[in-house]
C-alpha positions, 0 to 999 in steps of 0.5 A, spaced: 222 395 068 216 394 063 218 390 056 212 392 051 213 386 048 212 382 053 206 387 055 203 386 048 203 378 048 200 378 055 194 382 052 193 378 046 191 372 051 187 377 054 183 380 048 187 379 042 190 384 037 185 390 037 190 396 033 189 403 031 189 406 025 195 409 023 192 414 019 188 416 026 194 417 029 197 422 024 190 426 024 190 426 032 197 429 033 196 434 027 189 436 030 191 436 037 198 439 035 201 434 040 207 429 039 205 422 040 211 418 044 214 413 041 211 407 046 204 409 045 204 409 037 208 402 038 203 400 043 197 402 038 199 395 034 195 392 040 192 396 044 186 401 042 183 402 049 179 397 049 178 390 053 181 392 059 175 393 064 179 394 070 180 401 069 176 406 064 179 409 059 178 412 052 178 409 045 184 411 041 179 412 035 174 417 033 169 413 035 166 412 040 164 419 041 167 419 048 175 418 046 181 421 047 181 426 042 174 429 043 175 429 051 181 432 050 179 437 046 173 438 051 178 439 057 182 443 053 176 448 053 172 446 059 179 447 064 184 450 060 188 443 060 195 445 057 196 442 050 201 438 052 196 433 055 193 427 052 186 424 056 187 417 056 180 416 061 176 419 066 175 413 072 170 416 078 172 423 081 179 422 076 183 424 070 188 420 066 193 424 062 199 423 058 204 428 059 207 429 051 212 433 054 215 429 059 216 422 056 210 420 056 209 420 063 201 417 065 198 421 070 192 419 074 189 424 078 183 427 083 179 431 078 179 436 083 186 437 081 184 436 073 184 444 073 191 445 075 195 440 071 201 443 068 199 450 072 200 449 079 202 443 085 196 439 085 193 438 092 193 430 092 198 426 091 198 422 084 199 416 081 205 417 076 208 412 071 214 414 068 212 412 061 206 409 057 208 403 057 209 402 065 202 404 064 199 399 060 203 394 065 199 397 071 193 395 067 194 388 064 196 386 071 190 389 074 186 387 068 190 379 069 188 379 077 180 382 076 180 376 071 183 371 076 179 373 082 174 377 080 175 384 083 177 390 081 181 394 087 183 402 083 
């Protein structure tokens, strides 16, 4: 079982502390009409979406232009993404979302399945982490491996 304190320590060794402004999180929840999971909020004390190159994730901030707010809003409009999903990233030909209604489960699905999220069965089995903490543990595991071996394996 992933422990957020251990993950924070490992992340800080790689990148130092990169916190998210608490006011941003409050505004994000209000603007998107979602309730962010506790572990997402706790992780925001050290992780702002940056510093992990193995998987492209969006900034948890108003800047740069591609961030969790702008991409969630865009996909709500473009593919009618249900309101309980927060877009975390868009790796090649895929989509990473957090289901804020299901304990913060993180889902990595094929891009062709993105319009089906929360509406119908996905055509390809997605990779699912039970919560944001487990997803962060995966990111840090992969980042550490990449930095020691020099290769990225999605």
